[in-house]
mmCIF file as Biopython writes it, N, C-alpha, C and O atoms, coordinates in Angstrom:
data_model
#
loop_
_atom_site.group_PDB
_atom_site.id
_atom_site.type_symbol
_atom_site.label_atom_id
_atom_site.label_alt_id
_atom_site.label_comp_id
_atom_site.label_asym_id
_atom_site.label_entity_id
_atom_site.label_seq_id
_atom_site.pdbx_PDB_ins_code
_atom_site.Cartn_x
_atom_site.Cartn_y
_atom_site.Cartn_z
_atom_site.occupancy
_atom_site.B_iso_or_equiv
_atom_site.auth_seq_id
_atom_site.auth_asym_id
_atom_site.pdbx_PDB_model_num
ATOM 1   N N  . MET A ? 1  ? 103.133 111.442 69.835 1.0 0.0 1  A 1 
ATOM 2   C CA . MET A ? 1  ? 104.279 111.275 68.968 1.0 0.0 1  A 1 
ATOM 3   C C  . MET A ? 1  ? 104.916 109.920 69.259 1.0 0.0 1  A 1 
ATOM 4   O O  . MET A ? 1  ? 105.134 109.575 70.420 1.0 0.0 1  A 1 
ATOM 5   N N  . SER A ? 2  ? 105.212 109.158 68.222 1.0 0.0 2  A 1 
ATOM 6   C CA . SER A ? 2  ? 105.828 107.859 68.424 1.0 0.0 2  A 1 
ATOM 7   C C  . SER A ? 2  ? 107.277 107.891 67.964 1.0 0.0 2  A 1 
ATOM 8   O O  . SER A ? 2  ? 107.631 108.606 67.027 1.0 0.0 2  A 1 
ATOM 9   N N  . GLU A ? 3  ? 108.094 107.117 68.628 1.0 0.0 3  A 1 
ATOM 10  C CA . GLU A ? 3  ? 109.504 107.020 68.270 1.0 0.0 3  A 1 
ATOM 11  C C  . GLU A ? 3  ? 109.780 105.622 67.753 1.0 0.0 3  A 1 
ATOM 12  O O  . GLU A ? 3  ? 109.108 104.666 68.140 1.0 0.0 3  A 1 
ATOM 13  N N  . THR A ? 4  ? 110.762 105.503 66.885 1.0 0.0 4  A 1 
ATOM 14  C CA . THR A ? 4  ? 111.187 104.196 66.409 1.0 0.0 4  A 1 
ATOM 15  C C  . THR A ? 4  ? 111.850 103.462 67.558 1.0 0.0 4  A 1 
ATOM 16  O O  . THR A ? 4  ? 112.586 104.058 68.345 1.0 0.0 4  A 1 
ATOM 17  N N  . SER A ? 5  ? 111.592 102.183 67.653 1.0 0.0 5  A 1 
ATOM 18  C CA . SER A ? 5  ? 112.138 101.389 68.739 1.0 0.0 5  A 1 
ATOM 19  C C  . SER A ? 5  ? 113.426 100.682 68.315 1.0 0.0 5  A 1 
ATOM 20  O O  . SER A ? 5  ? 113.509 100.116 67.224 1.0 0.0 5  A 1 
ATOM 21  N N  . PHE A ? 6  ? 114.407 100.724 69.179 1.0 0.0 6  A 1 
ATOM 22  C CA . PHE A ? 6  ? 115.668 100.019 68.969 1.0 0.0 6  A 1 
ATOM 23  C C  . PHE A ? 6  ? 115.948 99.186  70.204 1.0 0.0 6  A 1 
ATOM 24  O O  . PHE A ? 6  ? 115.641 99.599  71.322 1.0 0.0 6  A 1 
ATOM 25  N N  . SER A ? 7  ? 116.528 98.020  70.003 1.0 0.0 7  A 1 
ATOM 26  C CA . SER A ? 7  ? 116.852 97.103  71.098 1.0 0.0 7  A 1 
ATOM 27  C C  . SER A ? 7  ? 118.303 96.670  70.987 1.0 0.0 7  A 1 
ATOM 28  O O  . SER A ? 7  ? 118.878 96.709  69.899 1.0 0.0 7  A 1 
ATOM 29  N N  . PRO A ? 8  ? 118.908 96.254  72.103 1.0 0.0 8  A 1 
ATOM 30  C CA . PRO A ? 8  ? 120.271 95.733  72.026 1.0 0.0 8  A 1 
ATOM 31  C C  . PRO A ? 8  ? 120.351 94.603  71.000 1.0 0.0 8  A 1 
ATOM 32  O O  . PRO A ? 8  ? 119.496 93.719  70.951 1.0 0.0 8  A 1 
ATOM 33  N N  . GLY A ? 9  ? 121.401 94.658  70.186 1.0 0.0 9  A 1 
ATOM 34  C CA . GLY A ? 9  ? 121.603 93.660  69.151 1.0 0.0 9  A 1 
ATOM 35  C C  . GLY A ? 9  ? 121.148 94.103  67.775 1.0 0.0 9  A 1 
ATOM 36  O O  . GLY A ? 9  ? 121.503 93.476  66.777 1.0 0.0 9  A 1 
ATOM 37  N N  . ASP A ? 10 ? 120.359 95.186  67.701 1.0 0.0 10 A 1 
ATOM 38  C CA . ASP A ? 10 ? 119.899 95.691  66.405 1.0 0.0 10 A 1 
ATOM 39  C C  . ASP A ? 10 ? 121.064 96.274  65.614 1.0 0.0 10 A 1 
ATOM 40  O O  . ASP A ? 10 ? 121.911 96.981  66.162 1.0 0.0 10 A 1 
ATOM 41  N N  . ASP A ? 11 ? 121.096 95.966  64.311 1.0 0.0 11 A 1 
ATOM 42  C CA . ASP A ? 11 ? 122.070 96.586  63.416 1.0 0.0 11 A 1 
ATOM 43  C C  . ASP A ? 11 ? 121.492 97.914  62.939 1.0 0.0 11 A 1 
ATOM 44  O O  . ASP A ? 11 ? 120.347 97.977  62.492 1.0 0.0 11 A 1 
ATOM 45  N N  . VAL A ? 12 ? 122.293 98.973  63.038 1.0 0.0 12 A 1 
ATOM 46  C CA . VAL A ? 12 ? 121.812 100.314 62.697 1.0 0.0 12 A 1 
ATOM 47  C C  . VAL A ? 12 ? 122.862 101.097 61.921 1.0 0.0 12 A 1 
ATOM 48  O O  . VAL A ? 12 ? 124.044 100.751 61.915 1.0 0.0 12 A 1 
ATOM 49  N N  . PHE A ? 13 ? 122.405 102.153 61.272 1.0 0.0 13 A 1 
ATOM 50  C CA . PHE A ? 13 ? 123.293 103.134 60.650 1.0 0.0 13 A 1 
ATOM 51  C C  . PHE A ? 13 ? 123.272 104.392 61.494 1.0 0.0 13 A 1 
ATOM 52  O O  . PHE A ? 13 ? 122.209 104.835 61.929 1.0 0.0 13 A 1 
ATOM 53  N N  . THR A ? 14 ? 124.449 104.974 61.731 1.0 0.0 14 A 1 
ATOM 54  C CA . THR A ? 14 ? 124.581 106.231 62.453 1.0 0.0 14 A 1 
ATOM 55  C C  . THR A ? 14 ? 125.236 107.233 61.500 1.0 0.0 14 A 1 
ATOM 56  O O  . THR A ? 14 ? 125.649 106.852 60.404 1.0 0.0 14 A 1 
ATOM 57  N N  . PRO A ? 15 ? 125.337 108.490 61.889 1.0 0.0 15 A 1 
ATOM 58  C CA . PRO A ? 15 ? 126.050 109.452 61.036 1.0 0.0 15 A 1 
ATOM 59  C C  . PRO A ? 15 ? 127.511 109.059 60.777 1.0 0.0 15 A 1 
ATOM 60  O O  . PRO A ? 15 ? 128.103 109.496 59.790 1.0 0.0 15 A 1 
ATOM 61  N N  . SER A ? 16 ? 128.086 108.245 61.653 1.0 0.0 16 A 1 
ATOM 62  C CA . SER A ? 16 ? 129.485 107.847 61.472 1.0 0.0 16 A 1 
ATOM 63  C C  . SER A ? 16 ? 129.659 106.449 60.890 1.0 0.0 16 A 1 
ATOM 64  O O  . SER A ? 16 ? 130.792 105.986 60.762 1.0 0.0 16 A 1 
ATOM 65  N N  . GLY A ? 17 ? 128.582 105.766 60.535 1.0 0.0 17 A 1 
ATOM 66  C CA . GLY A ? 17 ? 128.695 104.443 59.922 1.0 0.0 17 A 1 
ATOM 67  C C  . GLY A ? 17 ? 127.746 103.431 60.531 1.0 0.0 17 A 1 
ATOM 68  O O  . GLY A ? 17 ? 126.814 103.784 61.255 1.0 0.0 17 A 1 
ATOM 69  N N  . ARG A ? 18 ? 127.996 102.171 60.227 1.0 0.0 18 A 1 
ATOM 70  C CA . ARG A ? 18 ? 127.142 101.085 60.695 1.0 0.0 18 A 1 
ATOM 71  C C  . ARG A ? 18 ? 127.620 100.581 62.047 1.0 0.0 18 A 1 
ATOM 72  O O  . ARG A ? 18 ? 128.816 100.612 62.337 1.0 0.0 18 A 1 
ATOM 73  N N  . GLY A ? 19 ? 126.691 100.117 62.876 1.0 0.0 19 A 1 
ATOM 74  C CA . GLY A ? 19 ? 127.051 99.591  64.180 1.0 0.0 19 A 1 
ATOM 75  C C  . GLY A ? 19 ? 125.947 98.734  64.755 1.0 0.0 19 A 1 
ATOM 76  O O  . GLY A ? 19 ? 124.953 98.443  64.091 1.0 0.0 19 A 1 
ATOM 77  N N  . THR A ? 20 ? 126.137 98.333  66.008 1.0 0.0 20 A 1 
ATOM 78  C CA . THR A ? 20 ? 125.189 97.484  66.718 1.0 0.0 20 A 1 
ATOM 79  C C  . THR A ? 20 ? 124.792 98.175  68.015 1.0 0.0 20 A 1 
ATOM 80  O O  . THR A ? 20 ? 125.645 98.673  68.750 1.0 0.0 20 A 1 
ATOM 81  N N  . VAL A ? 21 ? 123.494 98.201  68.290 1.0 0.0 21 A 1 
ATOM 82  C CA . VAL A ? 21 ? 123.005 98.784  69.542 1.0 0.0 21 A 1 
ATOM 83  C C  . VAL A ? 21 ? 123.448 97.879  70.684 1.0 0.0 21 A 1 
ATOM 84  O O  . VAL A ? 21 ? 123.184 96.677  70.668 1.0 0.0 21 A 1 
ATOM 85  N N  . ILE A ? 22 ? 124.126 98.460  71.679 1.0 0.0 22 A 1 
ATOM 86  C CA . ILE A ? 22 ? 124.585 97.678  72.828 1.0 0.0 22 A 1 
ATOM 87  C C  . ILE A ? 22 ? 124.018 98.190  74.152 1.0 0.0 22 A 1 
ATOM 88  O O  . ILE A ? 22 ? 124.140 97.525  75.181 1.0 0.0 22 A 1 
ATOM 89  N N  . ASP A ? 23 ? 123.395 99.380  74.124 1.0 0.0 23 A 1 
ATOM 90  C CA . ASP A ? 23 ? 122.907 99.985  75.363 1.0 0.0 23 A 1 
ATOM 91  C C  . ASP A ? 23 ? 121.713 100.878 75.050 1.0 0.0 23 A 1 
ATOM 92  O O  . ASP A ? 23 ? 121.688 101.563 74.028 1.0 0.0 23 A 1 
ATOM 93  N N  . VAL A ? 24 ? 120.723 100.863 75.942 1.0 0.0 24 A 1 
ATOM 94  C CA . VAL A ? 24 ? 119.554 101.738 75.821 1.0 0.0 24 A 1 
ATOM 95  C C  . VAL A ? 24 ? 119.354 102.395 77.175 1.0 0.0 24 A 1 
ATOM 96  O O  . VAL A ? 24 ? 119.264 101.714 78.196 1.0 0.0 24 A 1 
ATOM 97  N N  . ARG A ? 25 ? 119.285 103.747 77.181 1.0 0.0 25 A 1 
ATOM 98  C CA . ARG A ? 25 ? 119.144 104.475 78.446 1.0 0.0 25 A 1 
ATOM 99  C C  . ARG A ? 25 ? 118.143 105.617 78.309 1.0 0.0 25 A 1 
ATOM 100 O O  . ARG A ? 25 ? 117.959 106.172 77.225 1.0 0.0 25 A 1 
ATOM 101 N N  . ALA A ? 26 ? 117.509 105.954 79.404 1.0 0.0 26 A 1 
ATOM 102 C CA . ALA A ? 26 ? 116.645 107.132 79.449 1.0 0.0 26 A 1 
ATOM 103 C C  . ALA A ? 26 ? 117.438 108.284 80.051 1.0 0.0 26 A 1 
ATOM 104 O O  . ALA A ? 26 ? 118.179 108.096 81.017 1.0 0.0 26 A 1 
ATOM 105 N N  . THR A ? 27 ? 117.283 109.480 79.479 1.0 0.0 27 A 1 
ATOM 106 C CA . THR A ? 27 ? 117.929 110.670 80.029 1.0 0.0 27 A 1 
ATOM 107 C C  . THR A ? 27 ? 117.031 111.256 81.108 1.0 0.0 27 A 1 
ATOM 108 O O  . THR A ? 27 ? 115.858 110.891 81.189 1.0 0.0 27 A 1 
ATOM 109 N N  . PRO A ? 28 ? 117.551 112.154 81.936 1.0 0.0 28 A 1 
ATOM 110 C CA . PRO A ? 28 ? 116.705 112.794 82.954 1.0 0.0 28 A 1 
ATOM 111 C C  . PRO A ? 28 ? 115.501 113.545 82.364 1.0 0.0 28 A 1 
ATOM 112 O O  . PRO A ? 28 ? 114.483 113.720 83.034 1.0 0.0 28 A 1 
ATOM 113 N N  . SER A ? 29 ? 115.630 113.988 81.104 1.0 0.0 29 A 1 
ATOM 114 C CA . SER A ? 29 ? 114.523 114.717 80.481 1.0 0.0 29 A 1 
ATOM 115 C C  . SER A ? 29 ? 113.479 113.783 79.870 1.0 0.0 29 A 1 
ATOM 116 O O  . SER A ? 29 ? 112.472 114.246 79.336 1.0 0.0 29 A 1 
ATOM 117 N N  . GLY A ? 30 ? 113.714 112.468 79.946 1.0 0.0 30 A 1 
ATOM 118 C CA . GLY A ? 30 ? 112.745 111.512 79.445 1.0 0.0 30 A 1 
ATOM 119 C C  . GLY A ? 30 ? 112.975 111.038 78.028 1.0 0.0 30 A 1 
ATOM 120 O O  . GLY A ? 30 ? 112.168 110.272 77.501 1.0 0.0 30 A 1 
ATOM 121 N N  . LYS A ? 31 ? 114.061 111.472 77.391 1.0 0.0 31 A 1 
ATOM 122 C CA . LYS A ? 31 ? 114.401 111.001 76.045 1.0 0.0 31 A 1 
ATOM 123 C C  . LYS A ? 31 ? 115.178 109.689 76.159 1.0 0.0 31 A 1 
ATOM 124 O O  . LYS A ? 31 ? 115.845 109.434 77.161 1.0 0.0 31 A 1 
ATOM 125 N N  . TRP A ? 32 ? 115.082 108.873 75.129 1.0 0.0 32 A 1 
ATOM 126 C CA . TRP A ? 32 ? 115.861 107.641 75.073 1.0 0.0 32 A 1 
ATOM 127 C C  . TRP A ? 32 ? 117.112 107.871 74.238 1.0 0.0 32 A 1 
ATOM 128 O O  . TRP A ? 32 ? 117.058 108.529 73.199 1.0 0.0 32 A 1 
ATOM 129 N N  . VAL A ? 33 ? 118.240 107.328 74.693 1.0 0.0 33 A 1 
ATOM 130 C CA . VAL A ? 33 ? 119.472 107.348 73.919 1.0 0.0 33 A 1 
ATOM 131 C C  . VAL A ? 33 ? 119.955 105.910 73.769 1.0 0.0 33 A 1 
ATOM 132 O O  . VAL A ? 33 ? 119.730 105.058 74.629 1.0 0.0 33 A 1 
ATOM 133 N N  . PHE A ? 34 ? 120.628 105.672 72.643 1.0 0.0 34 A 1 
ATOM 134 C CA . PHE A ? 34 ? 121.042 104.325 72.290 1.0 0.0 34 A 1 
ATOM 135 C C  . PHE A ? 34 ? 122.546 104.293 72.101 1.0 0.0 34 A 1 
ATOM 136 O O  . PHE A ? 34 ? 123.097 105.064 71.316 1.0 0.0 34 A 1 
ATOM 137 N N  . GLY A ? 35 ? 123.216 103.389 72.830 1.0 0.0 35 A 1 
ATOM 138 C CA . GLY A ? 35 ? 124.648 103.202 72.677 1.0 0.0 35 A 1 
ATOM 139 C C  . GLY A ? 35 ? 124.905 102.286 71.505 1.0 0.0 35 A 1 
ATOM 140 O O  . GLY A ? 35 ? 124.388 101.170 71.459 1.0 0.0 35 A 1 
ATOM 141 N N  . VAL A ? 36 ? 125.708 102.753 70.546 1.0 0.0 36 A 1 
ATOM 142 C CA . VAL A ? 36 ? 125.992 101.988 69.337 1.0 0.0 36 A 1 
ATOM 143 C C  . VAL A ? 36 ? 127.496 101.758 69.244 1.0 0.0 36 A 1 
ATOM 144 O O  . VAL A ? 36 ? 128.284 102.701 69.301 1.0 0.0 36 A 1 
ATOM 145 N N  . GLU A ? 37 ? 127.881 100.491 69.101 1.0 0.0 37 A 1 
ATOM 146 C CA . GLU A ? 37 ? 129.289 100.127 68.945 1.0 0.0 37 A 1 
ATOM 147 C C  . GLU A ? 37 ? 129.577 99.896  67.468 1.0 0.0 37 A 1 
ATOM 148 O O  . GLU A ? 37 ? 128.853 99.161  66.795 1.0 0.0 37 A 1 
ATOM 149 N N  . ASP A ? 38 ? 130.635 100.526 66.967 1.0 0.0 38 A 1 
ATOM 150 C CA . ASP A ? 38 ? 131.004 100.331 65.557 1.0 0.0 38 A 1 
ATOM 151 C C  . ASP A ? 38 ? 132.003 99.184  65.436 1.0 0.0 38 A 1 
ATOM 152 O O  . ASP A ? 38 ? 132.367 98.566  66.437 1.0 0.0 38 A 1 
ATOM 153 N N  . SER A ? 39 ? 132.444 98.902  64.219 1.0 0.0 39 A 1 
ATOM 154 C CA . SER A ? 39 ? 133.333 97.763  63.976 1.0 0.0 39 A 1 
ATOM 155 C C  . SER A ? 39 ? 134.708 97.923  64.626 1.0 0.0 39 A 1 
ATOM 156 O O  . SER A ? 39 ? 135.414 96.933  64.822 1.0 0.0 39 A 1 
ATOM 157 N N  . ASP A ? 40 ? 135.094 99.150  64.962 1.0 0.0 40 A 1 
ATOM 158 C CA . ASP A ? 40 ? 136.371 99.398  65.641 1.0 0.0 40 A 1 
ATOM 159 C C  . ASP A ? 40 ? 136.261 99.296  67.156 1.0 0.0 40 A 1 
ATOM 160 O O  . ASP A ? 40 ? 137.266 99.403  67.859 1.0 0.0 40 A 1 
ATOM 161 N N  . GLY A ? 41 ? 135.049 99.090  67.666 1.0 0.0 41 A 1 
ATOM 162 C CA . GLY A ? 41 ? 134.827 98.988  69.104 1.0 0.0 41 A 1 
ATOM 163 C C  . GLY A ? 41 ? 134.491 100.300 69.778 1.0 0.0 41 A 1 
ATOM 164 O O  . GLY A ? 41 ? 134.292 100.335 70.992 1.0 0.0 41 A 1 
ATOM 165 N N  . ALA A ? 42 ? 134.423 101.388 69.012 1.0 0.0 42 A 1 
ATOM 166 C CA . ALA A ? 42 ? 134.070 102.693 69.586 1.0 0.0 42 A 1 
ATOM 167 C C  . ALA A ? 42 ? 132.563 102.746 69.827 1.0 0.0 42 A 1 
ATOM 168 O O  . ALA A ? 42 ? 131.779 102.251 69.018 1.0 0.0 42 A 1 
ATOM 169 N N  . VAL A ? 43 ? 132.166 103.352 70.950 1.0 0.0 43 A 1 
ATOM 170 C CA . VAL A ? 43 ? 130.756 103.466 71.296 1.0 0.0 43 A 1 
ATOM 171 C C  . VAL A ? 43 ? 130.347 104.928 71.274 1.0 0.0 43 A 1 
ATOM 172 O O  . VAL A ? 43 ? 131.026 105.787 71.837 1.0 0.0 43 A 1 
ATOM 173 N N  . GLY A ? 44 ? 129.229 105.195 70.617 1.0 0.0 44 A 1 
ATOM 174 C CA . GLY A ? 44 ? 128.654 106.537 70.596 1.0 0.0 44 A 1 
ATOM 175 C C  . GLY A ? 44 ? 127.204 106.447 71.011 1.0 0.0 44 A 1 
ATOM 176 O O  . GLY A ? 44 ? 126.561 105.416 70.813 1.0 0.0 44 A 1 
ATOM 177 N N  . TYR A ? 45 ? 126.681 107.522 71.587 1.0 0.0 45 A 1 
ATOM 178 C CA . TYR A ? 45 ? 125.280 107.548 72.016 1.0 0.0 45 A 1 
ATOM 179 C C  . TYR A ? 45 ? 124.493 108.479 71.116 1.0 0.0 45 A 1 
ATOM 180 O O  . TYR A ? 45 ? 124.921 109.596 70.826 1.0 0.0 45 A 1 
ATOM 181 N N  . PHE A ? 46 ? 123.325 107.999 70.675 1.0 0.0 46 A 1 
ATOM 182 C CA . PHE A ? 46 ? 122.494 108.719 69.725 1.0 0.0 46 A 1 
ATOM 183 C C  . PHE A ? 46 ? 121.038 108.671 70.166 1.0 0.0 46 A 1 
ATOM 184 O O  . PHE A ? 46 ? 120.611 107.730 70.834 1.0 0.0 46 A 1 
ATOM 185 N N  . THR A ? 47 ? 120.287 109.689 69.788 1.0 0.0 47 A 1 
ATOM 186 C CA . THR A ? 47 ? 118.840 109.632 69.982 1.0 0.0 47 A 1 
ATOM 187 C C  . THR A ? 47 ? 118.246 108.797 68.859 1.0 0.0 47 A 1 
ATOM 188 O O  . THR A ? 47 ? 118.952 108.428 67.921 1.0 0.0 47 A 1 
ATOM 189 N N  . GLY A ? 48 ? 116.976 108.500 68.944 1.0 0.0 48 A 1 
ATOM 190 C CA . GLY A ? 48 ? 116.307 107.738 67.905 1.0 0.0 48 A 1 
ATOM 191 C C  . GLY A ? 48 ? 116.323 108.423 66.555 1.0 0.0 48 A 1 
ATOM 192 O O  . GLY A ? 48 ? 116.229 107.762 65.521 1.0 0.0 48 A 1 
ATOM 193 N N  . ARG A ? 49 ? 116.442 109.737 66.553 1.0 0.0 49 A 1 
ATOM 194 C CA . ARG A ? 49 ? 116.516 110.470 65.288 1.0 0.0 49 A 1 
ATOM 195 C C  . ARG A ? 49 ? 117.887 110.385 64.650 1.0 0.0 49 A 1 
ATOM 196 O O  . ARG A ? 49 ? 118.027 110.660 63.458 1.0 0.0 49 A 1 
ATOM 197 N N  . GLY A ? 50 ? 118.894 110.013 65.406 1.0 0.0 50 A 1 
ATOM 198 C CA . GLY A ? 50 ? 120.261 109.968 64.898 1.0 0.0 50 A 1 
ATOM 199 C C  . GLY A ? 50 ? 120.670 108.626 64.335 1.0 0.0 50 A 1 
ATOM 200 O O  . GLY A ? 50 ? 121.764 108.494 63.786 1.0 0.0 50 A 1 
ATOM 201 N N  . ILE A ? 51 ? 119.809 107.622 64.460 1.0 0.0 51 A 1 
ATOM 202 C CA . ILE A ? 51 ? 120.125 106.307 63.928 1.0 0.0 51 A 1 
ATOM 203 C C  . ILE A ? 51 ? 118.926 105.764 63.169 1.0 0.0 51 A 1 
ATOM 204 O O  . ILE A ? 51 ? 117.793 106.210 63.353 1.0 0.0 51 A 1 
ATOM 205 N N  . ARG A ? 52 ? 119.207 104.787 62.310 1.0 0.0 52 A 1 
ATOM 206 C CA . ARG A ? 52 ? 118.115 104.116 61.594 1.0 0.0 52 A 1 
ATOM 207 C C  . ARG A ? 52 ? 118.479 102.644 61.432 1.0 0.0 52 A 1 
ATOM 208 O O  . ARG A ? 52 ? 119.655 102.282 61.390 1.0 0.0 52 A 1 
ATOM 209 N N  . HIS A ? 53 ? 117.463 101.815 61.345 1.0 0.0 53 A 1 
ATOM 210 C CA . HIS A ? 53 ? 117.687 100.378 61.202 1.0 0.0 53 A 1 
ATOM 211 C C  . HIS A ? 53 ? 118.433 100.066 59.909 1.0 0.0 53 A 1 
ATOM 212 O O  . HIS A ? 53 ? 118.148 100.646 58.861 1.0 0.0 53 A 1 
ATOM 213 N N  . ALA A ? 54 ? 119.387 99.149  59.994 1.0 0.0 54 A 1 
ATOM 214 C CA . ALA A ? 54 ? 120.115 98.680  58.813 1.0 0.0 54 A 1 
ATOM 215 C C  . ALA A ? 54 ? 119.323 97.522  58.214 1.0 0.0 54 A 1 
ATOM 216 O O  . ALA A ? 54 ? 118.856 96.642  58.936 1.0 0.0 54 A 1 
ATOM 217 N N  . GLU A ? 55 ? 119.181 97.529  56.930 1.0 0.0 55 A 1 
ATOM 218 C CA . GLU A ? 55 ? 118.448 96.460  56.260 1.0 0.0 55 A 1 
ATOM 219 C C  . GLU A ? 55 ? 119.427 95.519  55.596 1.0 0.0 55 A 1 
ATOM 220 O O  . GLU A ? 55 ? 120.265 95.925  54.790 1.0 0.0 55 A 1 
ATOM 221 N N  . GLY A ? 56 ? 119.302 94.248  55.952 1.0 0.0 56 A 1 
ATOM 222 C CA . GLY A ? 56 ? 120.151 93.232  55.320 1.0 0.0 56 A 1 
ATOM 223 C C  . GLY A ? 56 ? 121.488 93.269  55.839 1.0 0.0 56 A 1 
ATOM 224 O O  . GLY A ? 56 ? 122.337 92.482  55.419 1.0 0.0 56 A 1 
#
C-alpha cells in the first residue's frame, strides 16, 4: 500500500481549510502524521488521508 507524500512547505487542503505543512512525524504505530498551519496560525495534525495537495 502506498501513501501520498507530503513535505514541509507543501500547500494542502484539510477538512478545516487550506494550510501549509510545517511538521512531519511518525507515530508509535508507524503511521505518518502531518502538522498543518492555517492562515490564522493554528496547527492541526492529520494523517495522509485527511489532507490533499492544493493545486495552484
